[in-house]
N, C-alpha and C positions, 0 to 999 in steps of 0.2 A: 700507552701501554708495556711492548718493549720494541726496538728501533734494531732491523736487521740487512746487513748489506753481505750480498754476494758479490766478490773481487777475482779478478784474472788475468791474464793475458786474451788477448784478443784471440778466437777461436777456442776456448777453453772450456765452455758452452754455460756464462755465467744466463743468459738472458732467458734458455730453457729450462736450469736450475727452477731461476726465480718465479716463474710462471708456474714451474710446476707447485714449487712452493705458497707461493699467495693460492693454489689454486685448492692446496689440501688445508688452509688455513681458513679458508670457503667455506669444505665440505664438512668442518671441525663445527663450526658458526659461528666462527670468530670476526672484527669487524675491522677488515684490511685497506690497507692504502698501498700502494705500488707505483714506484718512479722508476723513474732511470737518469745515467746523468752522460754527458750533459741532457738537462731537462726537464720534463716534469712543468714544471710553471710555464706559463706563455712567453714572458721576456728567455726562459733559459731555454726555451725549445728555437729560439731565431738565433738563443748566442751557440745551439750548436748546430744548426744548420752554416754557420760558419765557420765552423770549428773541423766542422766536414770537409767544406769543397776543397778539391783540390786547386778549382781553379787563384784563390787567395794565398797569400804569401804570408805568412803568419811568422813571425819570432818567436823562438823562446819564450819568452817573456813575456809579451801579449798575448802568445800562446794560454800562458799562466793565471795571468789577469782576466783573459777570457772563460775560461773554466771555474777561476775562484766567483767569479759575478753570478755564472750561473749559477753554480752552488749558494751563495747565500742568497739567493730570490726564493731557489726553491725550499731551503729551509726555514726562513721566514716566511713566507708561505702558504708552506705548504706541510713540511715535516713537522714542526712542531707545533702546526693546530691541530693535527691529525693527532697528535700523540697526547695533549692535550684534554683530546678527548675521548681516551682509553685505547684507540687502536693500533693496532700490530699493524710498524709499519715497515715495508721488506723496500729496498734500493739496489739495483744492476748501477756498482761502483756507486763512490764517493769518494774522500780527503786521500784513502788509501792510494785510487790509483792518480793521483795529483803525487802524493810522493815519488812512485815508481814509476809516471810514465812523464812527468815534466823534470820531476827531481832528478831522478836518475837518468831517465832515460836520454831526455833531452842535457842532460847536465850543466841545469841552471843554476841550481845553489847547493848548497853544504843540508845534509839530513835537519838538521835543529833548524836551521832556518825557514824550511819548506814546512816543517811542524809546527812551529809556532805563529805560519800564515795559515794554516790548516785549521790551526782552534779558532782563532780570529774571527775567520770565514763562516768557519761554521758555528759562531757564537759561545764555542764552549761545549757542542752538541758530541756526544759519544756515539755510536754505533753499541749498543749492548752485547752485539755478535758479529763474526764477521765472518763467514764462508770462503775459503780460499781454494780456486780448484785449480790444482799444479801440473803441469803438464808440460814434455820435454820439448824444448824449441823446433826441435824438425814436428814434431804433430803438431802445435800447434801451428806451425806454415803449413803445413798438406790443410789443415779445417779453413787456414783462411782461403787458401787458392779454392777449394770449393766453392767457395761462395760466387766466384765470378766465372766466366764465360774463357773453356779454355782456349782463347786464345793469346792470353795475359800471363797465363802460367804455362807454357808450355804443352807438356805430356798431360797433364791432370784436367780429365773431364767432367761437364757436372750434369744432372740433369737442367730439362728444359725451365724446371719452374723454380729451381734454386739460381738460376739463372739472373735475376732480377735488377745485378750492377752493372753498367757497362766496362769502368775502372775503377780498381782499389782510391778508398778511399784517404782523406789527407795521412791520416796516422799508416793506413798502409803502406803510403810510400815510402814509411821511415828506415827500410832497412832492416832485413834482419841482425846485424849489429845491436839495432835501438833493442829492439825485443828481446836479444838475451841478457841487455844490462835491467829491462823491467823486469823480467823470471825473477832476474837476483834479486834486484828489490826487493818483492814481494817475499822473498822466501826470508830473506832480515828481518822484514818488518814483523814476520809470522814467526819468527825466534824471538824477537822484541817486546812481542805483546800475548804470548801463549793466553796471556787468562781472555783477550776479546779474539784473536782472530786460531780460528780452526782452519790446517791446513787436509785440505783433501786431495786423493791423488785422483787426477782429473781425468786418467785414462781407464776407470769403473766406468761403469756399463751407465746409463744415463739412471735406468729406477733401481740401479742400487747410491748414484750417489745423490738421489733426490729421497730416497727413505732415509741415509744421514742425515741429509741435512733437516729431515721431517722431523725425527727421532730430536735432535741433541735441539731443535728448535720448541718441540712441547716439554723437553724437561725445561730449558728457559722459563717458557711460560709457567709450567709448573712452582719452578723455585718462587718467579717473579707474584706468584699467586701467593704465594706460603702453600700449599700442599705437598 
């Protein structure tokens, strides 16, 4: 039916908003499939484990290829079949993250090269709508710090139930300059594709963001239905 993705830097609240959107769609009676990237398909989940493991030394090009392999498998095994069955598909990240993180963040290749690769990896599949949660770098850093124990980020304290990991994952160890490049790349993508990517202020309340995403998705569904 439609394919919706949610993007943004780590700490922007993507996973929370994806879960809320899926819940709203289910409540409204839609048949929904939700996936995360990297992951979703069994093989892709194995690749996710490797990519986030801080014990692995992974170069920029192998990283790009691993993310791409996970996505290709997810599209072929899960996303296309769900869309063919008339379902709404919601994905926490898709190829825009590769453009921002590996293309700009790692500086591995120019945008046109990465874009061409993304098209091939996704088999030409393009999200119908991408919600981009845009957040100031310092706020994103603060939120990432809250996920981890105090000892890792100095003065930032976190409730016990939030301290589920004992160290930053491999991506979170990349440094603030890396995340600044990623955030800038996301903004450039939104400016280049305003018909697909809707940029939202990530500092808005969780409820207000959820409402805006839901209204926009509902309108998209109505357009697709011709009503």
